[in-house]
ROVOBA-429597 format. One record per residue (C-alpha): residue in three letters; x negated, y negated, z. Coordinates in pm, 1 decimal, decimal comma. Each point is the difference from the previous one (the first is absolute). Layout:
BEGIN
code=Ala | east=X | north=Y | up=Z
...
//
This chain:
BEGIN
code=Unk | east=18698,1 | north=196,5 | up=-5233,6
code=Unk | east=-171,4 | north=-95,1 | up=-272,8
code=Unk | east=-402,1 | north=117,2 | up=17,2
code=Unk | east=-273,0 | north=-273,3 | up=6,2
code=Unk | east=-184,6 | north=-43,0 | up=-331,4
code=Unk | east=-369,8 | north=88,0 | up=-10,1
code=Unk | east=-56,4 | north=-203,3 | up=-319,7
code=Unk | east=-43,0 | north=-312,2 | up=210,2
code=Unk | east=-216,0 | north=151,6 | up=273,7
code=Unk | east=-332,0 | north=-63,2 | up=-169,8
code=Unk | east=69,8 | north=-370,9 | up=-24,8
code=Unk | east=80,5 | north=-28,6 | up=370,4
code=Unk | east=-300,4 | north=156,8 | up=165,2
code=Unk | east=-308,9 | north=213,5 | up=-33,5
code=Unk | east=178,2 | north=332,0 | up=-38,6
code=Unk | east=-95,7 | north=56,6 | up=-362,5
code=Unk | east=-90,3 | north=278,2 | up=-240,8
code=Unk | east=-322,8 | north=41,9 | up=-189,8
code=Unk | east=13,0 | north=-107,9 | up=-365,1
code=Unk | east=-220,0 | north=26,1 | up=-304,0
code=Unk | east=-39,2 | north=-368,6 | up=-96,2
code=Unk | east=-307,4 | north=-137,5 | up=-169,1
code=Unk | east=-284,7 | north=-143,5 | up=210,3
code=Unk | east=-242,8 | north=-290,5 | up=-44,5
code=Unk | east=-230,7 | north=-201,3 | up=223,3
code=Unk | east=206,6 | north=-219,3 | up=228,0
code=Unk | east=-222,2 | north=-300,4 | up=61,5
code=Unk | east=-278,8 | north=30,9 | up=-258,0
code=Unk | east=-237,3 | north=-134,6 | up=263,9
code=Unk | east=199,0 | north=-315,6 | up=60,6
code=Unk | east=30,2 | north=-146,4 | up=348,9
code=Unk | east=337,3 | north=74,4 | up=155,5
code=Unk | east=213,5 | north=-314,7 | up=32,2
code=Unk | east=153,4 | north=-66,9 | up=339,8
code=Unk | east=372,7 | north=-29,1 | up=65,5
code=Unk | east=110,5 | north=-359,7 | up=-59,2
code=Unk | east=78,2 | north=-203,5 | up=307,7
code=Unk | east=247,6 | north=-280,2 | up=55,8
code=Unk | east=-287,6 | north=-250,3 | up=-17,7
code=Unk | east=-106,2 | north=108,9 | up=-349,6
code=Unk | east=351,9 | north=-62,9 | up=-128,3
code=Unk | east=-2,3 | north=-373,4 | up=72,9
code=Unk | east=33,0 | north=-190,7 | up=-325,2
code=Unk | east=83,9 | north=309,3 | up=-203,6
code=Unk | east=279,2 | north=-18,1 | up=-259,3
code=Unk | east=355,5 | north=82,9 | up=109,6
code=Unk | east=99,5 | north=363,8 | up=-38,3
code=Unk | east=279,4 | north=127,0 | up=-223,6
code=Unk | east=195,8 | north=305,3 | up=104,7
code=Unk | east=-9,5 | north=289,5 | up=-246,2
code=Unk | east=219,3 | north=233,6 | up=201,6
code=Unk | east=-73,8 | north=314,3 | up=201,6
code=Unk | east=-228,7 | north=-196,4 | up=231,5
code=Unk | east=-228,6 | north=-129,6 | up=-276,1
code=Unk | east=-73,6 | north=-364,3 | up=-79,1
code=Unk | east=-217,5 | north=-191,8 | up=-243,6
code=Unk | east=-234,0 | north=-263,6 | up=143,6
code=Unk | east=-195,1 | north=-174,2 | up=-271,6
code=Unk | east=-209,1 | north=260,1 | up=-182,5
code=Unk | east=51,4 | north=270,8 | up=263,4
code=Unk | east=269,4 | north=245,4 | up=108,3
code=Unk | east=83,3 | north=54,8 | up=366,5
code=Unk | east=201,6 | north=260,1 | up=182,0
code=Unk | east=153,2 | north=-142,0 | up=315,1
code=Unk | east=-257,2 | north=-277,7 | up=1,8
code=Unk | east=-313,2 | north=209,6 | up=-67,6
code=Unk | east=-177,7 | north=11,2 | up=-334,5
code=Unk | east=46,5 | north=344,0 | up=-150,4
code=Unk | east=-354,3 | north=0,1 | up=-141,1
code=Unk | east=-139,0 | north=-58,3 | up=351,6
code=Unk | east=218,8 | north=226,1 | up=210,8
code=Unk | east=-121,4 | north=336,1 | up=123,4
code=Unk | east=-361,0 | north=-4,4 | up=-116,3
code=Unk | east=-145,4 | north=49,7 | up=346,8
code=Unk | east=220,7 | north=305,0 | up=59,4
code=Unk | east=1,1 | north=147,5 | up=-348,9
code=Unk | east=-256,6 | north=273,1 | up=69,0
code=Unk | east=203,1 | north=139,5 | up=287,5
code=Unk | east=318,2 | north=-4,5 | up=-204,1
code=Unk | east=-171,2 | north=174,3 | up=-290,0
code=Unk | east=-105,3 | north=271,1 | up=244,0
code=Unk | east=361,0 | north=39,8 | up=107,8
code=Unk | east=117,0 | north=31,0 | up=-360,7
code=Unk | east=-291,6 | north=219,2 | up=-101,8
code=Unk | east=-77,6 | north=-204,3 | up=-312,5
code=Unk | east=-147,7 | north=-329,5 | up=-115,2
code=Unk | east=203,3 | north=-313,9 | up=-61,6
code=Unk | east=-56,3 | north=-317,2 | up=-199,5
code=Unk | east=113,8 | north=-311,7 | up=184,0
code=Unk | east=172,1 | north=-270,2 | up=-203,9
code=Unk | east=-232,7 | north=-271,5 | up=-130,5
code=Unk | east=5,5 | north=-259,2 | up=-274,1
code=Unk | east=377,8 | north=-6,1 | up=34,7
code=Unk | east=158,4 | north=-217,4 | up=-267,3
code=Unk | east=228,9 | north=-212,0 | up=215,2
code=Unk | east=191,9 | north=-168,9 | up=-282,4
code=Unk | east=128,9 | north=331,2 | up=-138,5
code=Unk | east=31,9 | north=184,9 | up=332,9
code=Unk | east=339,7 | north=166,4 | up=57,8
code=Unk | east=118,4 | north=171,2 | up=319,8
code=Unk | east=189,6 | north=299,9 | up=-131,0
code=Unk | east=91,0 | north=148,3 | up=338,4
code=Unk | east=-131,4 | north=20,7 | up=353,7
code=Unk | east=-259,3 | north=250,0 | up=-122,1
code=Unk | east=-71,8 | north=-85,2 | up=-364,3
code=Unk | east=-116,6 | north=-319,1 | up=-173,5
code=Unk | east=-183,2 | north=-93,6 | up=-318,7
code=Unk | east=-157,4 | north=-278,4 | up=-200,3
code=Unk | east=-87,4 | north=-12,9 | up=-369,5
code=Unk | east=-317,6 | north=203,8 | up=57,9
code=Unk | east=76,4 | north=260,0 | up=266,8
code=Unk | east=258,9 | north=178,5 | up=212,9
code=Unk | east=-29,5 | north=7,4 | up=379,3
code=Unk | east=128,0 | north=216,1 | up=284,5
code=Unk | east=17,2 | north=-118,6 | up=360,6
code=Unk | east=-73,8 | north=240,3 | up=283,6
code=Unk | east=124,0 | north=-115,7 | up=340,2
code=Unk | east=-93,5 | north=100,3 | up=352,9
code=Unk | east=100,6 | north=-190,9 | up=315,1
code=Unk | east=-191,3 | north=-326,8 | up=2,4
code=Unk | east=-184,3 | north=47,1 | up=-329,2
code=Unk | east=45,8 | north=69,2 | up=-369,5
code=Unk | east=-199,7 | north=82,6 | up=-310,2
code=Unk | east=103,1 | north=-107,0 | up=-349,6
code=Unk | east=-175,2 | north=235,2 | up=-240,7
code=Unk | east=-26,9 | north=13,6 | up=-376,4
code=Unk | east=172,4 | north=297,0 | up=-165,5
code=Unk | east=-257,4 | north=142,9 | up=-242,4
code=Unk | east=112,6 | north=24,2 | up=-362,4
code=Unk | east=350,4 | north=-135,0 | up=65,8
code=Unk | east=141,5 | north=-209,0 | up=-285,8
code=Unk | east=138,6 | north=-334,3 | up=122,8
code=Unk | east=200,4 | north=-59,4 | up=-316,1
code=Unk | east=216,0 | north=312,3 | up=42,2
code=Unk | east=-21,5 | north=57,5 | up=375,6
code=Unk | east=331,2 | north=23,3 | up=187,5
code=Unk | east=107,2 | north=108,8 | up=348,3
code=Unk | east=238,6 | north=293,9 | up=16,3
code=Unk | east=47,9 | north=45,1 | up=373,5
code=Unk | east=-197,0 | north=-88,9 | up=313,9
code=Unk | east=-337,9 | north=169,3 | up=-60,0
code=Unk | east=94,1 | north=121,9 | up=-347,8
code=Unk | east=-82,9 | north=-192,1 | up=-318,0
code=Unk | east=-92,8 | north=55,4 | up=-362,6
code=Unk | east=-156,4 | north=-162,7 | up=-302,6
code=Unk | east=-1,6 | north=110,1 | up=-362,2
code=Unk | east=-238,1 | north=286,3 | up=72,0
code=Unk | east=29,3 | north=117,3 | up=360,2
code=Unk | east=224,7 | north=38,0 | up=302,0
code=Unk | east=-157,3 | north=-121,6 | up=323,9
code=Unk | east=37,8 | north=107,7 | up=359,4
code=Unk | east=-134,8 | north=-294,8 | up=197,6
code=Unk | east=-316,6 | north=-75,8 | up=-201,9
code=Unk | east=-59,9 | north=358,1 | up=-117,8
code=Unk | east=124,5 | north=143,2 | up=-332,7
code=Unk | east=226,0 | north=305,3 | up=23,6
code=Unk | east=-146,5 | north=268,8 | up=-218,5
code=Unk | east=240,3 | north=140,5 | up=-255,1
code=Unk | east=277,3 | north=-255,3 | up=55,0
code=Unk | east=153,4 | north=-145,1 | up=-317,1
code=Unk | east=11,3 | north=-377,5 | up=20,8
code=Unk | east=236,7 | north=-44,2 | up=-293,0
code=Unk | east=282,9 | north=193,1 | up=170,0
code=Unk | east=-70,5 | north=-56,2 | up=372,7
code=Unk | east=310,0 | north=-123,6 | up=184,2
code=Unk | east=136,1 | north=-10,5 | up=354,6
code=Unk | east=280,9 | north=241,7 | up=92,9
code=Unk | east=46,9 | north=-99,3 | up=366,4
code=Unk | east=-198,9 | north=-295,3 | up=128,0
code=Unk | east=-264,1 | north=98,9 | up=252,5
code=Unk | east=45,1 | north=371,2 | up=-56,1
code=Unk | east=30,8 | north=142,7 | up=-351,1
code=Unk | east=-121,5 | north=-95,0 | up=-346,2
code=Unk | east=-52,6 | north=188,7 | up=-323,3
code=Unk | east=-147,1 | north=-4,3 | up=-347,3
code=Unk | east=84,7 | north=209,4 | up=-303,1
code=Unk | east=-186,7 | north=300,9 | up=133,2
code=Unk | east=27,5 | north=-3,4 | up=379,2
code=Unk | east=219,8 | north=-99,3 | up=291,9
code=Unk | east=-203,5 | north=-136,5 | up=292,6
code=Unk | east=119,0 | north=-0,1 | up=359,0
code=Unk | east=-209,6 | north=-294,6 | up=113,3
code=Unk | east=-325,9 | north=114,5 | up=-163,2
code=Unk | east=51,7 | north=376,7 | up=7,7
code=Unk | east=139,6 | north=172,1 | up=-311,2
code=Unk | east=337,0 | north=164,8 | up=61,4
code=Unk | east=-44,2 | north=349,2 | up=-139,4
code=Unk | east=285,3 | north=95,0 | up=-231,3
code=Unk | east=164,0 | north=-342,0 | up=-8,5
code=Unk | east=130,1 | north=-98,1 | up=-345,2
code=Unk | east=-101,6 | north=-361,5 | up=-72,2
code=Unk | east=252,7 | north=-43,5 | up=-278,6
code=Unk | east=300,6 | north=61,2 | up=227,8
code=Unk | east=-139,3 | north=-67,6 | up=345,8
code=Unk | east=187,0 | north=-268,1 | up=196,7
code=Unk | east=69,5 | north=-117,9 | up=353,2
code=Unk | east=337,2 | north=71,3 | up=161,6
code=Unk | east=3,6 | north=-137,0 | up=357,0
code=Unk | east=-223,1 | north=23,4 | up=305,3
code=Unk | east=-271,6 | north=254,1 | up=-87,6
code=Unk | east=224,3 | north=194,1 | up=-239,5
code=Unk | east=-105,9 | north=26,2 | up=-365,6
code=Unk | east=106,8 | north=207,3 | up=-297,2
code=Unk | east=-100,1 | north=93,0 | up=-350,2
code=Unk | east=186,6 | north=204,1 | up=-259,0
code=Unk | east=-52,4 | north=327,7 | up=183,9
code=Unk | east=-75,3 | north=-64,6 | up=366,6
code=Unk | east=72,2 | north=-212,7 | up=304,9
code=Unk | east=-277,0 | north=-111,5 | up=236,1
code=Unk | east=-33,9 | north=-132,7 | up=351,4
code=Unk | east=-326,9 | north=-194,7 | up=-14,3
code=Unk | east=-236,6 | north=261,2 | up=-143,8
code=Unk | east=212,9 | north=301,3 | up=95,1
code=Unk | east=214,0 | north=162,9 | up=-266,8
code=Unk | east=339,5 | north=87,6 | up=149,4
code=Unk | east=56,2 | north=368,0 | up=-55,0
code=Unk | east=346,9 | north=84,6 | up=-138,3
code=Unk | east=103,0 | north=-365,3 | up=-24,6
code=Unk | east=246,5 | north=-59,0 | up=-282,8
code=Unk | east=-124,1 | north=-292,1 | up=-207,6
code=Unk | east=327,2 | north=-83,4 | up=-170,7
code=Unk | east=213,0 | north=-21,3 | up=315,7
code=Unk | east=-265,1 | north=-144,5 | up=233,3
code=Unk | east=115,8 | north=-321,2 | up=174,3
code=Unk | east=-174,4 | north=-234,5 | up=243,4
code=Unk | east=138,3 | north=-270,2 | up=228,7
code=Unk | east=-230,7 | north=-299,6 | up=0,7
code=Unk | east=-352,9 | north=-86,0 | up=103,8
code=Unk | east=85,7 | north=5,6 | up=371,4
code=Unk | east=133,0 | north=356,0 | up=-12,9
code=Unk | east=-227,3 | north=304,6 | up=-37,8
code=Unk | east=305,1 | north=214,2 | up=-83,3
code=Unk | east=119,7 | north=148,2 | up=-327,0
code=Unk | east=251,0 | north=255,9 | up=-123,8
code=Unk | east=41,3 | north=217,0 | up=-306,6
code=Unk | east=268,9 | north=252,9 | up=-86,7
code=Unk | east=-151,6 | north=260,8 | up=231,1
code=Unk | east=-204,4 | north=-167,7 | up=273,0
code=Unk | east=-26,5 | north=-296,5 | up=232,3
code=Unk | east=-356,0 | north=-130,3 | up=32,3
code=Unk | east=-183,8 | north=-190,6 | up=269,5
code=Unk | east=-326,4 | north=-89,3 | up=-166,3
code=Unk | east=-144,4 | north=327,1 | up=-123,6
code=Unk | east=205,5 | north=209,2 | up=245,7
code=Unk | east=341,9 | north=152,3 | up=-60,5
code=Unk | east=278,5 | north=-23,2 | up=258,7
code=Unk | east=152,5 | north=344,5 | up=-49,5
code=Unk | east=291,2 | north=-49,4 | up=240,4
code=Unk | east=132,7 | north=-308,1 | up=-184,4
code=Unk | east=247,4 | north=58,9 | up=-283,9
code=Unk | east=-122,3 | north=-166,8 | up=-319,2
code=Unk | east=338,6 | north=2,1 | up=-170,6
code=Unk | east=165,6 | north=-215,1 | up=266,7
code=Unk | east=-306,0 | north=-198,9 | up=103,7
code=Unk | east=74,7 | north=-366,8 | up=73,7
code=Unk | east=-274,4 | north=-247,1 | up=87,8
code=Unk | east=120,0 | north=-261,5 | up=250,2
code=Unk | east=-295,8 | north=-207,6 | up=119,5
code=Unk | east=-372,2 | north=39,2 | up=45,2
code=Unk | east=-21,7 | north=333,3 | up=188,0
code=Unk | east=373,3 | north=70,6 | up=34,2
code=Unk | east=182,5 | north=227,6 | up=-242,7
code=Unk | east=293,4 | north=240,1 | up=-12,5
code=Unk | east=131,7 | north=308,9 | up=-173,5
code=Unk | east=334,9 | north=177,5 | up=20,6
code=Unk | east=-94,1 | north=158,5 | up=333,6
code=Unk | east=-127,7 | north=-297,6 | up=197,7
code=Unk | east=-212,2 | north=-309,6 | up=39,6
code=Unk | east=-376,5 | north=12,5 | up=54,2
code=Unk | east=-294,3 | north=-218,1 | up=93,0
code=Unk | east=-376,8 | north=15,8 | up=-69,0
code=Unk | east=-210,1 | north=205,8 | up=-236,9
code=Unk | east=75,8 | north=310,8 | up=206,2
code=Unk | east=371,3 | north=-37,4 | up=-65,8
code=Unk | east=105,0 | north=-9,5 | up=367,8
code=Unk | east=380,0 | north=5,8 | up=38,8
code=Unk | east=181,7 | north=-295,3 | up=155,8
code=Unk | east=246,6 | north=170,9 | up=235,2
code=Unk | east=369,3 | north=-46,3 | up=-81,2
code=Unk | east=-60,4 | north=-253,2 | up=-277,9
code=Unk | east=262,7 | north=30,3 | up=-274,3
code=Unk | east=-163,8 | north=12,0 | up=-340,7
code=Unk | east=324,5 | north=-78,0 | up=-181,2
code=Unk | east=62,1 | north=-335,7 | up=170,6
code=Unk | east=-344,8 | north=-117,7 | up=113,3
code=Unk | east=-99,2 | north=-336,9 | up=-142,9
code=Unk | east=-257,8 | north=-269,0 | up=60,7
code=Unk | east=144,9 | north=-299,8 | up=187,4
code=Unk | east=-285,7 | north=-242,5 | up=60,4
code=Unk | east=-374,1 | north=-47,4 | up=13,2
code=Unk | east=-71,0 | north=-144,8 | up=342,3
code=Unk | east=-246,1 | north=-277,3 | up=76,7
code=Unk | east=-178,8 | north=191,7 | up=276,4
code=Unk | east=-272,0 | north=240,2 | up=-106,2
code=Unk | east=142,9 | north=75,2 | up=-342,4
code=Unk | east=271,9 | north=215,8 | up=156,9
code=Unk | east=306,5 | north=92,2 | up=-205,0
code=Unk | east=357,6 | north=59,6 | up=117,5
code=Unk | east=211,4 | north=275,7 | up=-154,7
code=Unk | east=359,8 | north=102,8 | up=62,4
code=Unk | east=224,2 | north=294,7 | up=-78,7
code=Unk | east=368,3 | north=49,0 | up=81,0
code=Unk | east=-68,2 | north=60,8 | up=369,2
code=Unk | east=-337,0 | north=-136,4 | up=109,5
code=Unk | east=-284,6 | north=-237,9 | up=-67,6
code=Unk | east=-366,3 | north=87,2 | up=-47,2
code=Unk | east=-313,7 | north=-205,6 | up=50,8
code=Unk | east=-306,5 | north=80,5 | up=-209,8
code=Unk | east=-339,3 | north=-79,6 | up=154,4
code=Unk | east=-254,0 | north=-21,5 | up=-286,9
code=Unk | east=-297,9 | north=-13,6 | up=236,7
code=Unk | east=50,9 | north=357,3 | up=117,7
code=Unk | east=222,0 | north=107,7 | up=-292,9
code=Unk | east=280,8 | north=101,2 | up=235,4
code=Unk | east=373,8 | north=-60,5 | up=36,0
code=Unk | east=195,6 | north=-80,1 | up=317,1
code=Unk | east=371,2 | north=80,6 | up=13,9
code=Unk | east=234,2 | north=-263,3 | up=148,0
code=Unk | east=319,5 | north=140,0 | up=153,5
code=Unk | east=252,4 | north=-257,5 | up=115,8
code=Unk | east=184,2 | north=62,3 | up=327,7
code=Unk | east=236,0 | north=-289,1 | up=52,6
code=Unk | east=-209,1 | north=-314,7 | up=50,0
code=Unk | east=-319,9 | north=204,1 | up=49,2
code=Unk | east=-208,4 | north=224,6 | up=-220,5
code=Unk | east=-226,6 | north=301,5 | up=42,0
code=Unk | east=-325,3 | north=-16,2 | up=-196,9
code=Unk | east=-160,2 | north=340,0 | up=-59,3
code=Unk | east=-255,9 | north=180,2 | up=-214,3
code=Unk | east=-122,5 | north=359,0 | up=-25,8
code=Unk | east=-363,9 | north=70,9 | up=85,7
code=Unk | east=-180,7 | north=241,7 | up=-231,5
code=Unk | east=-313,7 | north=205,4 | up=61,3
code=Unk | east=-207,8 | north=155,3 | up=-276,3
code=Unk | east=-85,5 | north=365,6 | up=59,0
code=Unk | east=-332,4 | north=158,0 | up=-92,0
code=Unk | east=159,0 | north=167,4 | up=-304,1
code=Unk | east=111,4 | north=-336,0 | up=-138,1
code=Unk | east=365,9 | north=29,2 | up=98,5
code=Unk | east=164,6 | north=-281,6 | up=193,6
code=Unk | east=223,5 | north=55,9 | up=302,3
code=Unk | east=250,0 | north=-221,3 | up=178,5
code=Unk | east=-128,8 | north=14,6 | up=358,6
code=Unk | east=171,3 | north=-291,5 | up=174,5
code=Unk | east=225,2 | north=-303,3 | up=-35,9
code=Unk | east=-78,9 | north=-349,5 | up=123,1
code=Unk | east=291,5 | north=-231,7 | up=74,7
code=Unk | east=98,4 | north=-324,2 | up=174,0
code=Unk | east=315,6 | north=-203,1 | up=61,3
code=Unk | east=51,4 | north=-346,8 | up=-145,4
code=Unk | east=245,5 | north=-210,6 | up=198,6
code=Unk | east=44,7 | north=-373,3 | up=56,1
code=Unk | east=-312,1 | north=-73,9 | up=-204,8
code=Unk | east=-226,4 | north=225,7 | up=207,1
code=Unk | east=-161,9 | north=332,0 | up=-89,5
code=Unk | east=-16,3 | north=246,5 | up=287,6
code=Unk | east=-320,8 | north=191,5 | up=66,1
code=Unk | east=-15,7 | north=284,2 | up=-253,2
code=Unk | east=33,5 | north=359,0 | up=119,7
code=Unk | east=-134,5 | north=316,4 | up=-163,2
code=Unk | east=206,8 | north=319,2 | up=-11,5
code=Unk | east=-172,1 | north=320,9 | up=-101,3
code=Unk | east=158,1 | north=251,1 | up=-230,4
code=Unk | east=96,7 | north=326,2 | up=175,1
code=Unk | east=-274,2 | north=260,3 | up=19,8
code=Unk | east=-285,9 | north=-238,0 | up=-75,8
code=Unk | east=-127,3 | north=-66,0 | up=350,9
code=Unk | east=-348,4 | north=108,3 | up=-108,5
code=Unk | east=-33,2 | north=-303,9 | up=-223,6
code=Unk | east=-160,3 | north=-317,2 | up=139,9
code=Unk | east=235,2 | north=-283,5 | up=91,0
code=Unk | east=-11,0 | north=-262,0 | up=-278,8
code=Unk | east=-28,9 | north=-289,9 | up=244,7
code=Unk | east=-124,9 | north=-232,0 | up=-275,5
code=Unk | east=351,5 | north=-1,4 | up=-146,5
code=Unk | east=114,8 | north=-227,7 | up=283,1
code=Unk | east=-225,6 | north=-282,4 | up=-115,3
code=Unk | east=87,0 | north=59,1 | up=-365,1
code=Unk | east=368,6 | north=-47,6 | up=68,3
code=Unk | east=-61,2 | north=-302,9 | up=223,1
code=Unk | east=-196,8 | north=-173,0 | up=-278,4
code=Unk | east=320,2 | north=16,3 | up=-209,4
code=Unk | east=188,5 | north=-231,7 | up=237,6
code=Unk | east=-7,3 | north=-304,5 | up=-227,8
code=Unk | east=106,2 | north=202,1 | up=-302,7
code=Unk | east=287,4 | north=152,5 | up=198,7
code=Unk | east=107,9 | north=-345,5 | up=115,7
code=Unk | east=-3,2 | north=-124,1 | up=-359,6
code=Unk | east=206,5 | north=298,7 | up=-113,1
code=Unk | east=251,1 | north=-61,4 | up=280,3
code=Unk | east=31,2 | north=-368,3 | up=-86,8
code=Unk | east=61,7 | north=91,9 | up=-360,6
code=Unk | east=275,2 | north=239,4 | up=105,4
code=Unk | east=165,5 | north=-259,1 | up=224,2
code=Unk | east=-3,6 | north=-253,9 | up=-282,8
code=Unk | east=160,9 | north=252,9 | up=-232,2
code=Unk | east=256,3 | north=94,6 | up=261,5
code=Unk | east=96,2 | north=-365,2 | up=42,7
code=Unk | east=89,3 | north=-9,1 | up=-368,2
code=Unk | east=165,6 | north=346,7 | up=-6,3
code=Unk | east=132,0 | north=158,6 | up=-204,6
code=Unk | east=-323,0 | north=-23,4 | up=-196,0
code=Unk | east=-33,8 | north=-113,6 | up=-359,0
code=Unk | east=86,6 | north=348,9 | up=-128,4
code=Unk | east=307,0 | north=19,8 | up=215,8
code=Unk | east=-151,8 | north=280,0 | up=210,7
code=Unk | east=-16,7 | north=-15,4 | up=379,6
code=Unk | east=-337,4 | north=46,7 | up=167,0
code=Unk | east=-66,2 | north=337,3 | up=165,1
code=Unk | east=116,2 | north=-34,4 | up=356,8
code=Unk | east=-176,2 | north=278,3 | up=189,1
code=Unk | east=-228,0 | north=296,2 | up=-37,1
code=Unk | east=186,6 | north=294,8 | up=145,1
code=Unk | east=374,3 | north=43,0 | up=38,1
//
């Protein structure tokens, strides 16, 4: 669940912020050159790739076959209106010293350039006052030279170039004075001790953060995370899902199993709401296999098997009954006060390689709730994953007892 970075957005379209870059006349009265055509290229020198879509052809630099000092002149005025400021298109580019630093940034011995891109067109502009000799790219639309830190082609006021460094690519950087979440200062963040943990969790000497939110009552010294695919964490007092606490989960016995599945001494749970998996045994539950279909994962405890569906963040219980199995899952409804209630159970029989049509059984006393008919289709879409889980079980059974000397669970209820 990792969040999509906004550092790269400006380079991918016209959704941009206003800056405070310097302005000069764009054309100085010169006629606007036309986009080169295939005919004009006949007899031209061979091009040499410079990386990031750039190439050198004789005394000129091209981006994907178009000269960067020709591209975008006809549409510059409209783009300047979108940005709300003037731009200086690249010209007199020194091809022999030109270097493509990244998809966005490039330079030659005389100037530094930034490339704006919109579908079907681009503009390579000169970055005013940037120093080519010391210019370096930090991250996507973040760069610096000896004197300034740059967001796209605009200097960031107050940023210290000498100490600017990336904390988490695409999201967080800092200098000696300030921690920046993208380009917004993180109030209270300590640059000297600020570091990335996992996912959107960060910490400094005194506090833990989820993105820009300081986690109230989080214990810095005992705070643990579980990888960049898991928005969960635990400290000595609390279990966290992002910036929310899961008050019904015991922190002292918390055990992270996979993605959105975790356990404590009282049970096993799924999703950021901590929904219980009925009858699952926390003491013996273990991950068995990651299945090929849909990223599903098979778990097993001493009595049953469980199939995790990452698409809906739900778990189906598999109860063996001889050569057949019952596949079931509770259905939860969120109440207006934020509580979640078990209102029904969806189930189907697997036998001889066929899944029966799922049925929905309401919980007693909840006839006023709508029938969750959509659960039928959700269970049916799991057919291939169920088949894969069954084949895995049959293969294990053929080699029983298994490698640990333990027999497979034979049935759900005795």
